[in-house]
PDB file of N, CA, C, O and CB in Angstrom:
ATOM      1  N   MET A   1      23.178 -20.709 -26.024  1.00  0.00           N
ATOM      2  CA  MET A   1      24.334 -19.747 -26.393  1.00  0.00           C
ATOM      3  C   MET A   1      23.839 -17.922 -25.127  1.00  0.00           C
ATOM      4  O   MET A   1      22.758 -17.395 -24.865  1.00  0.00           O
ATOM      5  CB  MET A   1      24.157 -19.441 -28.794  1.00  0.00           C
ATOM      6  N   THR A   2      24.843 -17.688 -24.846  1.00  0.00           N
ATOM      7  CA  THR A   2      24.924 -16.932 -24.094  1.00  0.00           C
ATOM      8  C   THR A   2      24.960 -15.442 -24.365  1.00  0.00           C
ATOM      9  O   THR A   2      26.135 -15.077 -24.424  1.00  0.00           O
ATOM     10  CB  THR A   2      25.722 -17.337 -23.575  1.00  0.00           C
ATOM     11  N   ALA A   3      24.200 -14.554 -24.532  1.00  0.00           N
ATOM     12  CA  ALA A   3      24.538 -13.037 -24.966  1.00  0.00           C
ATOM     13  C   ALA A   3      25.597 -12.750 -24.365  1.00  0.00           C
ATOM     14  O   ALA A   3      25.703 -12.914 -23.150  1.00  0.00           O
ATOM     15  CB  ALA A   3      23.555 -11.945 -24.659  1.00  0.00           C
ATOM     16  N   PRO A   4      26.819 -12.143 -25.321  1.00  0.00           N
ATOM     17  CA  PRO A   4      28.169 -11.695 -25.014  1.00  0.00           C
ATOM     18  C   PRO A   4      28.012 -10.736 -23.783  1.00  0.00           C
ATOM     19  O   PRO A   4      28.954 -10.828 -22.996  1.00  0.00           O
ATOM     20  CB  PRO A   4      28.872 -10.962 -26.300  1.00  0.00           C
ATOM     21  N   SER A   5      26.804  -9.622 -23.352  1.00  0.00           N
ATOM     22  CA  SER A   5      26.267  -8.666 -22.338  1.00  0.00           C
ATOM     23  C   SER A   5      27.051  -9.568 -20.607  1.00  0.00           C
ATOM     24  O   SER A   5      27.901  -9.458 -19.724  1.00  0.00           O
ATOM     25  CB  SER A   5      24.042  -8.639 -22.543  1.00  0.00           C
ATOM     26  N   ASN A   6      25.558 -10.688 -21.311  1.00  0.00           N
ATOM     27  CA  ASN A   6      25.701 -11.667 -19.848  1.00  0.00           C
ATOM     28  C   ASN A   6      27.341 -12.323 -19.608  1.00  0.00           C
ATOM     29  O   ASN A   6      27.576 -12.731 -18.471  1.00  0.00           O
ATOM     30  CB  ASN A   6      24.473 -13.248 -20.027  1.00  0.00           C
ATOM     31  N   ASP A   7      28.155 -12.397 -20.368  1.00  0.00           N
ATOM     32  CA  ASP A   7      29.431 -12.878 -20.298  1.00  0.00           C
ATOM     33  C   ASP A   7      30.001 -11.386 -19.585  1.00  0.00           C
ATOM     34  O   ASP A   7      30.714 -11.214 -18.597  1.00  0.00           O
ATOM     35  CB  ASP A   7      30.109 -13.451 -21.914  1.00  0.00           C
ATOM     36  N   ASN A   8      29.595 -10.757 -20.190  1.00  0.00           N
ATOM     37  CA  ASN A   8      30.860  -9.797 -19.586  1.00  0.00           C
ATOM     38  C   ASN A   8      29.961  -9.357 -18.654  1.00  0.00           C
ATOM     39  O   ASN A   8      30.915  -8.586 -18.757  1.00  0.00           O
ATOM     40  CB  ASN A   8      31.700  -8.487 -20.574  1.00  0.00           C
ATOM     41  N   ALA A   9      29.115  -9.021 -17.833  1.00  0.00           N
ATOM     42  CA  ALA A   9      28.233  -8.672 -16.566  1.00  0.00           C
ATOM     43  C   ALA A   9      28.812  -9.939 -15.998  1.00  0.00           C
ATOM     44  O   ALA A   9      28.686  -9.656 -14.807  1.00  0.00           O
ATOM     45  CB  ALA A   9      26.369  -8.509 -16.687  1.00  0.00           C
ATOM     46  N   ARG A  10      29.464 -11.370 -16.006  1.00  0.00           N
ATOM     47  CA  ARG A  10      29.586 -12.653 -15.273  1.00  0.00           C
ATOM     48  C   ARG A  10      30.908 -12.319 -14.969  1.00  0.00           C
ATOM     49  O   ARG A  10      31.135 -12.196 -13.765  1.00  0.00           O
ATOM     50  CB  ARG A  10      29.310 -14.107 -16.033  1.00  0.00           C
ATOM     51  N   ALA A  11      31.977 -12.114 -15.846  1.00  0.00           N
ATOM     52  CA  ALA A  11      33.460 -11.887 -15.621  1.00  0.00           C
ATOM     53  C   ALA A  11      33.578 -10.295 -14.757  1.00  0.00           C
ATOM     54  O   ALA A  11      34.619 -10.065 -14.143  1.00  0.00           O
ATOM     55  CB  ALA A  11      34.332 -11.888 -17.320  1.00  0.00           C
ATOM     56  N   ASP A  12      32.554  -9.348 -14.765  1.00  0.00           N
ATOM     57  CA  ASP A  12      32.596  -8.455 -14.084  1.00  0.00           C
ATOM     58  C   ASP A  12      32.222  -8.513 -12.622  1.00  0.00           C
ATOM     59  O   ASP A  12      32.675  -7.640 -11.882  1.00  0.00           O
ATOM     60  CB  ASP A  12      32.038  -7.733 -14.681  1.00  0.00           C
ATOM     61  N   LEU A  13      31.357  -9.555 -12.083  1.00  0.00           N
ATOM     62  CA  LEU A  13      31.312 -10.275 -10.888  1.00  0.00           C
ATOM     63  C   LEU A  13      32.082 -10.859  -9.867  1.00  0.00           C
ATOM     64  O   LEU A  13      32.404 -12.048  -9.862  1.00  0.00           O
ATOM     65  CB  LEU A  13      30.892 -10.931 -11.098  1.00  0.00           C
ATOM     66  N   LEU A  14      32.378 -10.045  -9.010  1.00  0.00           N
ATOM     67  CA  LEU A  14      33.000 -11.148  -7.653  1.00  0.00           C
ATOM     68  C   LEU A  14      31.961 -11.648  -6.463  1.00  0.00           C
ATOM     69  O   LEU A  14      31.484 -10.843  -5.663  1.00  0.00           O
ATOM     70  CB  LEU A  14      34.285 -10.251  -6.676  1.00  0.00           C
ATOM     71  N   LEU A  15      31.691 -12.933  -6.437  1.00  0.00           N
ATOM     72  CA  LEU A  15      30.860 -13.565  -5.705  1.00  0.00           C
ATOM     73  C   LEU A  15      31.787 -13.958  -4.260  1.00  0.00           C
ATOM     74  O   LEU A  15      32.832 -14.590  -4.421  1.00  0.00           O
ATOM     75  CB  LEU A  15      30.250 -14.807  -6.602  1.00  0.00           C
ATOM     76  N   GLY A  16      31.394 -13.592  -2.976  1.00  0.00           N
ATOM     77  CA  GLY A  16      31.973 -13.908  -1.293  1.00  0.00           C
ATOM     78  C   GLY A  16      33.185 -12.799  -1.521  1.00  0.00           C
ATOM     79  O   GLY A  16      33.684 -12.004  -2.317  1.00  0.00           O
ATOM     80  N   ALA A  17      33.277 -13.492   0.083  1.00  0.00           N
ATOM     81  CA  ALA A  17      34.079 -11.588   0.299  1.00  0.00           C
ATOM     82  C   ALA A  17      35.808 -12.375  -0.115  1.00  0.00           C
ATOM     83  O   ALA A  17      36.699 -11.620  -0.503  1.00  0.00           O
ATOM     84  CB  ALA A  17      33.961 -10.493   2.933  1.00  0.00           C
ATOM     85  N   PRO A  18      36.101 -13.990   0.038  1.00  0.00           N
ATOM     86  CA  PRO A  18      37.566 -13.768  -0.321  1.00  0.00           C
ATOM     87  C   PRO A  18      37.960 -13.523  -1.723  1.00  0.00           C
ATOM     88  O   PRO A  18      39.141 -13.597  -2.061  1.00  0.00           O
ATOM     89  CB  PRO A  18      38.316 -14.891   0.074  1.00  0.00           C
ATOM     90  N   ALA A  19      37.050 -13.245  -2.519  1.00  0.00           N
ATOM     91  CA  ALA A  19      37.139 -13.384  -4.103  1.00  0.00           C
ATOM     92  C   ALA A  19      37.269 -12.039  -4.301  1.00  0.00           C
ATOM     93  O   ALA A  19      38.085 -11.590  -5.107  1.00  0.00           O
ATOM     94  CB  ALA A  19      35.861 -14.080  -4.975  1.00  0.00           C
ATOM     95  N   ILE A  20      36.120 -10.949  -3.262  1.00  0.00           N
ATOM     96  CA  ILE A  20      36.578  -9.579  -3.653  1.00  0.00           C
ATOM     97  C   ILE A  20      37.924  -9.261  -2.478  1.00  0.00           C
ATOM     98  O   ILE A  20      38.258  -8.077  -2.520  1.00  0.00           O
ATOM     99  CB  ILE A  20      35.102  -8.353  -3.520  1.00  0.00           C
ATOM    100  N   ALA A  21      38.363  -9.721  -1.925  1.00  0.00           N
ATOM    101  CA  ALA A  21      39.503  -9.765  -0.852  1.00  0.00           C
ATOM    102  C   ALA A  21      41.025  -9.831  -2.035  1.00  0.00           C
ATOM    103  O   ALA A  21      41.935  -9.045  -2.298  1.00  0.00           O
ATOM    104  CB  ALA A  21      39.256 -11.490   0.402  1.00  0.00           C
ATOM    105  N   GLU A  22      40.692 -11.030  -2.428  1.00  0.00           N
ATOM    106  CA  GLU A  22      41.437 -11.731  -3.767  1.00  0.00           C
ATOM    107  C   GLU A  22      41.572 -10.311  -4.382  1.00  0.00           C
ATOM    108  O   GLU A  22      42.605  -9.660  -4.230  1.00  0.00           O
ATOM    109  CB  GLU A  22      40.429 -13.057  -4.866  1.00  0.00           C
ATOM    110  N   PHE A  23      40.657  -9.913  -4.981  1.00  0.00           N
ATOM    111  CA  PHE A  23      40.571  -8.597  -6.391  1.00  0.00           C
ATOM    112  C   PHE A  23      41.882  -7.358  -5.827  1.00  0.00           C
ATOM    113  O   PHE A  23      42.929  -7.013  -6.373  1.00  0.00           O
ATOM    114  CB  PHE A  23      38.362  -7.471  -6.430  1.00  0.00           C
ATOM    115  N   LEU A  24      41.085  -6.835  -4.196  1.00  0.00           N
ATOM    116  CA  LEU A  24      41.563  -6.056  -3.550  1.00  0.00           C
ATOM    117  C   LEU A  24      42.799  -6.324  -2.780  1.00  0.00           C
ATOM    118  O   LEU A  24      43.106  -5.340  -2.108  1.00  0.00           O
ATOM    119  CB  LEU A  24      40.715  -5.720  -2.963  1.00  0.00           C
ATOM    120  N   GLY A  25      43.561  -7.261  -2.657  1.00  0.00           N
ATOM    121  CA  GLY A  25      44.964  -7.647  -2.163  1.00  0.00           C
ATOM    122  C   GLY A  25      44.704  -7.635  -0.730  1.00  0.00           C
ATOM    123  O   GLY A  25      45.591  -7.670   0.123  1.00  0.00           O
ATOM    124  N   ILE A  26      43.555  -7.587  -0.519  1.00  0.00           N
ATOM    125  CA  ILE A  26      43.838  -7.073   1.220  1.00  0.00           C
ATOM    126  C   ILE A  26      42.998  -8.869   1.894  1.00  0.00           C
ATOM    127  O   ILE A  26      42.708  -9.686   1.020  1.00  0.00           O
ATOM    128  CB  ILE A  26      42.431  -4.847   1.890  1.00  0.00           C
ATOM    129  N   LYS A  27      42.813  -9.116   2.887  1.00  0.00           N
ATOM    130  CA  LYS A  27      42.184 -10.556   3.758  1.00  0.00           C
ATOM    131  C   LYS A  27      40.438 -10.411   3.594  1.00  0.00           C
ATOM    132  O   LYS A  27      39.731  -9.435   3.343  1.00  0.00           O
ATOM    133  CB  LYS A  27      42.707 -10.507   5.859  1.00  0.00           C
ATOM    134  N   ALA A  28      40.219 -11.399   3.777  1.00  0.00           N
ATOM    135  CA  ALA A  28      38.763 -11.214   3.594  1.00  0.00           C
ATOM    136  C   ALA A  28      38.141 -10.193   4.884  1.00  0.00           C
ATOM    137  O   ALA A  28      37.590  -9.096   4.798  1.00  0.00           O
ATOM    138  CB  ALA A  28      38.025 -12.821   3.592  1.00  0.00           C
ATOM    139  N   ARG A  29      38.463 -11.018   6.077  1.00  0.00           N
ATOM    140  CA  ARG A  29      38.077 -10.299   7.289  1.00  0.00           C
ATOM    141  C   ARG A  29      37.905  -8.693   6.992  1.00  0.00           C
ATOM    142  O   ARG A  29      36.954  -7.978   7.306  1.00  0.00           O
ATOM    143  CB  ARG A  29      39.209 -10.570   8.427  1.00  0.00           C
ATOM    144  N   GLN A  30      39.512  -8.219   6.061  1.00  0.00           N
ATOM    145  CA  GLN A  30      39.371  -6.370   5.865  1.00  0.00           C
ATOM    146  C   GLN A  30      37.732  -6.423   5.188  1.00  0.00           C
ATOM    147  O   GLN A  30      36.873  -5.577   5.436  1.00  0.00           O
ATOM    148  CB  GLN A  30      40.912  -5.422   4.349  1.00  0.00           C
ATOM    149  N   VAL A  31      37.564  -7.493   4.385  1.00  0.00           N
ATOM    150  CA  VAL A  31      36.664  -6.931   3.315  1.00  0.00           C
ATOM    151  C   VAL A  31      35.114  -6.677   4.321  1.00  0.00           C
ATOM    152  O   VAL A  31      34.377  -5.691   4.313  1.00  0.00           O
ATOM    153  CB  VAL A  31      36.504  -8.242   1.789  1.00  0.00           C
ATOM    154  N   TYR A  32      34.992  -7.918   5.107  1.00  0.00           N
ATOM    155  CA  TYR A  32      34.234  -7.761   5.919  1.00  0.00           C
ATOM    156  C   TYR A  32      33.944  -6.852   6.576  1.00  0.00           C
ATOM    157  O   TYR A  32      32.754  -6.542   6.647  1.00  0.00           O
ATOM    158  CB  TYR A  32      34.329  -8.315   6.398  1.00  0.00           C
ATOM    159  N   ARG A  33      34.995  -6.064   7.331  1.00  0.00           N
ATOM    160  CA  ARG A  33      34.751  -4.816   7.897  1.00  0.00           C
ATOM    161  C   ARG A  33      34.868  -3.443   7.453  1.00  0.00           C
ATOM    162  O   ARG A  33      34.770  -2.533   8.277  1.00  0.00           O
ATOM    163  CB  ARG A  33      35.324  -4.824   8.738  1.00  0.00           C
ATOM    164  N   LEU A  34      35.130  -3.138   5.841  1.00  0.00           N
ATOM    165  CA  LEU A  34      34.888  -2.514   5.377  1.00  0.00           C
ATOM    166  C   LEU A  34      33.409  -2.633   4.547  1.00  0.00           C
ATOM    167  O   LEU A  34      33.037  -1.684   3.858  1.00  0.00           O
ATOM    168  CB  LEU A  34      35.884  -2.377   5.007  1.00  0.00           C
ATOM    169  N   ILE A  35      32.899  -3.405   4.620  1.00  0.00           N
ATOM    170  CA  ILE A  35      31.622  -3.495   4.621  1.00  0.00           C
ATOM    171  C   ILE A  35      30.391  -2.926   5.731  1.00  0.00           C
ATOM    172  O   ILE A  35      29.496  -2.107   5.525  1.00  0.00           O
ATOM    173  CB  ILE A  35      31.620  -4.680   4.510  1.00  0.00           C
ATOM    174  N   TYR A  36      30.773  -3.799   7.133  1.00  0.00           N
ATOM    175  CA  TYR A  36      30.654  -3.113   8.362  1.00  0.00           C
ATOM    176  C   TYR A  36      30.574  -1.817   8.778  1.00  0.00           C
ATOM    177  O   TYR A  36      29.903  -1.393   9.719  1.00  0.00           O
ATOM    178  CB  TYR A  36      31.392  -3.396   8.892  1.00  0.00           C
ATOM    179  N   ASP A  37      31.248  -1.233   8.078  1.00  0.00           N
ATOM    180  CA  ASP A  37      31.569  -0.183   8.389  1.00  0.00           C
ATOM    181  C   ASP A  37      31.151   0.802   6.919  1.00  0.00           C
ATOM    182  O   ASP A  37      31.651   1.921   6.801  1.00  0.00           O
ATOM    183  CB  ASP A  37      33.056  -0.319   8.921  1.00  0.00           C
ATOM    184  N   ASP A  38      30.319   0.317   5.990  1.00  0.00           N
ATOM    185  CA  ASP A  38      29.219   0.763   4.831  1.00  0.00           C
ATOM    186  C   ASP A  38      30.676   1.375   4.223  1.00  0.00           C
ATOM    187  O   ASP A  38      30.387   2.469   3.738  1.00  0.00           O
ATOM    188  CB  ASP A  38      27.549   2.059   5.273  1.00  0.00           C
ATOM    189  N   LEU A  39      32.039   1.134   4.061  1.00  0.00           N
ATOM    190  CA  LEU A  39      32.848   2.063   3.130  1.00  0.00           C
ATOM    191  C   LEU A  39      33.027   1.258   2.063  1.00  0.00           C
ATOM    192  O   LEU A  39      33.720   1.619   1.112  1.00  0.00           O
ATOM    193  CB  LEU A  39      34.224   2.620   3.654  1.00  0.00           C
ATOM    194  N   LEU A  40      32.295  -0.161   2.119  1.00  0.00           N
ATOM    195  CA  LEU A  40      32.644  -1.059   0.429  1.00  0.00           C
ATOM    196  C   LEU A  40      31.761  -0.413  -0.179  1.00  0.00           C
ATOM    197  O   LEU A  40      30.968   0.371   0.340  1.00  0.00           O
ATOM    198  CB  LEU A  40      32.365  -2.910   0.128  1.00  0.00           C
ATOM    199  N   PRO A  41      31.865  -0.788  -1.677  1.00  0.00           N
ATOM    200  CA  PRO A  41      30.692  -0.204  -2.466  1.00  0.00           C
ATOM    201  C   PRO A  41      30.020  -1.863  -3.021  1.00  0.00           C
ATOM    202  O   PRO A  41      30.128  -2.374  -4.135  1.00  0.00           O
ATOM    203  CB  PRO A  41      31.339   1.095  -3.976  1.00  0.00           C
ATOM    204  N   THR A  42      29.439  -2.318  -1.981  1.00  0.00           N
ATOM    205  CA  THR A  42      28.825  -4.143  -2.468  1.00  0.00           C
ATOM    206  C   THR A  42      27.274  -4.662  -2.270  1.00  0.00           C
ATOM    207  O   THR A  42      26.539  -4.065  -1.483  1.00  0.00           O
ATOM    208  CB  THR A  42      29.673  -5.410  -1.389  1.00  0.00           C
ATOM    209  N   PHE A  43      26.899  -5.583  -2.875  1.00  0.00           N
ATOM    210  CA  PHE A  43      25.760  -6.046  -2.424  1.00  0.00           C
ATOM    211  C   PHE A  43      25.641  -7.205  -2.411  1.00  0.00           C
ATOM    212  O   PHE A  43      26.618  -7.953  -2.382  1.00  0.00           O
ATOM    213  CB  PHE A  43      24.877  -5.661  -2.912  1.00  0.00           C
ATOM    214  N   LYS A  44      24.080  -7.732  -2.433  1.00  0.00           N
ATOM    215  CA  LYS A  44      24.109  -9.502  -1.653  1.00  0.00           C
ATOM    216  C   LYS A  44      23.467 -10.225  -2.873  1.00  0.00           C
ATOM    217  O   LYS A  44      22.740  -9.654  -3.686  1.00  0.00           O
ATOM    218  CB  LYS A  44      22.886  -9.845   0.123  1.00  0.00           C
ATOM    219  N   VAL A  45      23.735 -11.251  -2.906  1.00  0.00           N
ATOM    220  CA  VAL A  45      23.632 -12.350  -3.946  1.00  0.00           C
ATOM    221  C   VAL A  45      22.675 -12.859  -3.544  1.00  0.00           C
ATOM    222  O   VAL A  45      22.612 -13.445  -4.624  1.00  0.00           O
ATOM    223  CB  VAL A  45      24.657 -13.302  -4.171  1.00  0.00           C
ATOM    224  N   GLY A  46      21.576 -13.334  -2.864  1.00  0.00           N
ATOM    225  CA  GLY A  46      20.777 -14.579  -2.187  1.00  0.00           C
ATOM    226  C   GLY A  46      21.562 -14.928  -1.342  1.00  0.00           C
ATOM    227  O   GLY A  46      21.857 -16.122  -1.295  1.00  0.00           O
ATOM    228  N   GLY A  47      22.217 -13.884  -0.295  1.00  0.00           N
ATOM    229  CA  GLY A  47      22.778 -13.771   0.863  1.00  0.00           C
ATOM    230  C   GLY A  47      24.171 -13.677   1.069  1.00  0.00           C
ATOM    231  O   GLY A  47      24.653 -13.440   2.177  1.00  0.00           O
ATOM    232  N   THR A  48      25.071 -13.918  -0.315  1.00  0.00           N
ATOM    233  CA  THR A  48      26.103 -14.016  -0.827  1.00  0.00           C
ATOM    234  C   THR A  48      26.916 -12.835  -0.750  1.00  0.00           C
ATOM    235  O   THR A  48      27.687 -13.104  -1.671  1.00  0.00           O
ATOM    236  CB  THR A  48      25.901 -14.421  -1.916  1.00  0.00           C
ATOM    237  N   VAL A  49      27.368 -11.534  -0.245  1.00  0.00           N
ATOM    238  CA  VAL A  49      28.490 -10.676  -0.476  1.00  0.00           C
ATOM    239  C   VAL A  49      28.310 -10.523  -1.968  1.00  0.00           C
ATOM    240  O   VAL A  49      27.461 -11.253  -2.481  1.00  0.00           O
ATOM    241  CB  VAL A  49      29.950 -11.270   0.009  1.00  0.00           C
ATOM    242  N   ALA A  50      28.929  -9.748  -2.688  1.00  0.00           N
ATOM    243  CA  ALA A  50      29.019  -9.654  -4.305  1.00  0.00           C
ATOM    244  C   ALA A  50      29.455  -7.987  -4.526  1.00  0.00           C
ATOM    245  O   ALA A  50      29.257  -7.168  -3.628  1.00  0.00           O
ATOM    246  CB  ALA A  50      27.277 -10.105  -5.167  1.00  0.00           C
ATOM    247  N   ALA A  51      29.900  -7.717  -5.479  1.00  0.00           N
ATOM    248  CA  ALA A  51      30.671  -6.474  -6.021  1.00  0.00           C
ATOM    249  C   ALA A  51      31.140  -6.690  -7.493  1.00  0.00           C
ATOM    250  O   ALA A  51      31.580  -7.583  -8.217  1.00  0.00           O
ATOM    251  CB  ALA A  51      31.989  -6.165  -5.096  1.00  0.00           C
ATOM    252  N   ARG A  52      30.855  -5.589  -7.523  1.00  0.00           N
ATOM    253  CA  ARG A  52      31.719  -5.583  -9.557  1.00  0.00           C
ATOM    254  C   ARG A  52      33.553  -5.245  -9.646  1.00  0.00           C
ATOM    255  O   ARG A  52      34.196  -4.576  -8.837  1.00  0.00           O
ATOM    256  CB  ARG A  52      30.819  -3.633 -10.829  1.00  0.00           C
ATOM    257  N   ARG A  53      33.967  -5.800 -10.629  1.00  0.00           N
ATOM    258  CA  ARG A  53      35.486  -5.393 -10.490  1.00  0.00           C
ATOM    259  C   ARG A  53      35.136  -3.898 -10.618  1.00  0.00           C
ATOM    260  O   ARG A  53      35.628  -3.068  -9.854  1.00  0.00           O
ATOM    261  CB  ARG A  53      36.689  -6.056 -11.750  1.00  0.00           C
ATOM    262  N   SER A  54      33.952  -3.450 -11.973  1.00  0.00           N
ATOM    263  CA  SER A  54      34.273  -2.163 -12.282  1.00  0.00           C
ATOM    264  C   SER A  54      34.091  -0.918 -10.800  1.00  0.00           C
ATOM    265  O   SER A  54      34.732   0.115 -10.606  1.00  0.00           O
ATOM    266  CB  SER A  54      33.217  -1.861 -13.628  1.00  0.00           C
ATOM    267  N   THR A  55      33.094  -1.473 -10.048  1.00  0.00           N
ATOM    268  CA  THR A  55      32.789  -0.372  -9.514  1.00  0.00           C
ATOM    269  C   THR A  55      33.668  -0.521  -8.099  1.00  0.00           C
ATOM    270  O   THR A  55      33.474   0.222  -7.136  1.00  0.00           O
ATOM    271  CB  THR A  55      31.186  -0.190  -9.438  1.00  0.00           C
ATOM    272  N   LEU A  56      34.456  -1.366  -8.112  1.00  0.00           N
ATOM    273  CA  LEU A  56      35.653  -1.229  -6.986  1.00  0.00           C
ATOM    274  C   LEU A  56      36.408  -0.715  -7.955  1.00  0.00           C
ATOM    275  O   LEU A  56      36.507   0.490  -7.721  1.00  0.00           O
ATOM    276  CB  LEU A  56      36.339  -2.602  -6.121  1.00  0.00           C
ATOM    277  N   ASN A  57      37.147  -1.075  -9.179  1.00  0.00           N
ATOM    278  CA  ASN A  57      38.007   0.254  -9.435  1.00  0.00           C
ATOM    279  C   ASN A  57      37.920   1.545  -9.429  1.00  0.00           C
ATOM    280  O   ASN A  57      38.829   2.343  -9.197  1.00  0.00           O
ATOM    281  CB  ASN A  57      38.344   0.302 -10.296  1.00  0.00           C
ATOM    282  N   LYS A  58      36.285   1.871  -9.810  1.00  0.00           N
ATOM    283  CA  LYS A  58      36.293   3.322  -9.333  1.00  0.00           C
ATOM    284  C   LYS A  58      36.404   3.951  -7.643  1.00  0.00           C
ATOM    285  O   LYS A  58      36.917   4.883  -7.023  1.00  0.00           O
ATOM    286  CB  LYS A  58      34.984   3.783  -9.885  1.00  0.00           C
ATOM    287  N   TRP A  59      35.637   2.872  -7.442  1.00  0.00           N
ATOM    288  CA  TRP A  59      36.073   3.120  -5.458  1.00  0.00           C
ATOM    289  C   TRP A  59      37.236   3.095  -5.294  1.00  0.00           C
ATOM    290  O   TRP A  59      37.464   3.588  -4.190  1.00  0.00           O
ATOM    291  CB  TRP A  59      35.639   1.972  -4.245  1.00  0.00           C
ATOM    292  N   ILE A  60      38.410   2.698  -5.931  1.00  0.00           N
ATOM    293  CA  ILE A  60      39.831   2.781  -5.545  1.00  0.00           C
ATOM    294  C   ILE A  60      39.881   3.896  -6.239  1.00  0.00           C
ATOM    295  O   ILE A  60      39.595   4.874  -5.548  1.00  0.00           O
ATOM    296  CB  ILE A  60      40.896   1.640  -5.871  1.00  0.00           C
ATOM    297  N   GLU A  61      40.176   4.173  -7.522  1.00  0.00           N
ATOM    298  CA  GLU A  61      40.197   5.667  -8.051  1.00  0.00           C
ATOM    299  C   GLU A  61      39.607   6.697  -7.137  1.00  0.00           C
ATOM    300  O   GLU A  61      40.397   7.642  -7.146  1.00  0.00           O
ATOM    301  CB  GLU A  61      39.416   5.788  -9.373  1.00  0.00           C
ATOM    302  N   ASP A  62      38.816   6.906  -6.525  1.00  0.00           N
ATOM    303  CA  ASP A  62      37.818   7.984  -5.562  1.00  0.00           C
ATOM    304  C   ASP A  62      38.727   7.627  -4.149  1.00  0.00           C
ATOM    305  O   ASP A  62      39.073   8.537  -3.396  1.00  0.00           O
ATOM    306  CB  ASP A  62      35.671   7.458  -5.414  1.00  0.00           C
ATOM    307  N   GLN A  63      38.947   6.709  -3.978  1.00  0.00           N
ATOM    308  CA  GLN A  63      40.208   6.535  -2.622  1.00  0.00           C
ATOM    309  C   GLN A  63      41.223   7.411  -2.673  1.00  0.00           C
ATOM    310  O   GLN A  63      41.521   8.210  -1.786  1.00  0.00           O
ATOM    311  CB  GLN A  63      41.064   5.122  -2.571  1.00  0.00           C
ATOM    312  N   GLU A  64      42.132   7.164  -4.441  1.00  0.00           N
ATOM    313  CA  GLU A  64      43.039   7.600  -4.681  1.00  0.00           C
ATOM    314  C   GLU A  64      43.310   9.167  -4.619  1.00  0.00           C
ATOM    315  O   GLU A  64      44.385   9.694  -4.334  1.00  0.00           O
ATOM    316  CB  GLU A  64      43.174   7.071  -5.611  1.00  0.00           C
ATOM    317  N   ALA A  65      41.968   9.883  -4.983  1.00  0.00           N
ATOM    318  CA  ALA A  65      42.179  11.205  -5.384  1.00  0.00           C
ATOM    319  C   ALA A  65      41.514  11.746  -4.081  1.00  0.00           C
ATOM    320  O   ALA A  65      41.645  12.970  -4.106  1.00  0.00           O
ATOM    321  CB  ALA A  65      41.527  11.668  -6.895  1.00  0.00           C
ATOM    322  N   ALA A  66      40.737  11.283  -2.747  1.00  0.00           N
ATOM    323  CA  ALA A  66      40.447  11.458  -1.929  1.00  0.00           C
ATOM    324  C   ALA A  66      41.865  11.744  -1.000  1.00  0.00           C
ATOM    325  O   ALA A  66      41.992  12.744  -0.293  1.00  0.00           O
ATOM    326  CB  ALA A  66      39.557  10.571  -1.774  1.00  0.00           C
ATOM    327  N   ALA A  67      42.754  10.825  -1.119  1.00  0.00           N
ATOM    328  CA  ALA A  67      44.201  10.686  -0.391  1.00  0.00           C
ATOM    329  C   ALA A  67      45.141  12.125  -0.681  1.00  0.00           C
ATOM    330  O   ALA A  67      46.275  12.226  -0.214  1.00  0.00           O
ATOM    331  CB  ALA A  67      45.102   9.185  -1.109  1.00  0.00           C
TER     332      ALA A  67
END
């Protein structure tokens, strides 16, 4: 059986630009641009771009505060 913390970590993980884009409500192309410009907090998992929902929510809050 999987530990609850592992389930939570998996649920928090977004794998691939399309998943990140859907979460943010933008296009995958925009995700790639934000990554290229080093503006989006992402990391790689085996060559695939990934992000955590919790990290992106914090990033959104920071963007709102800066506006």
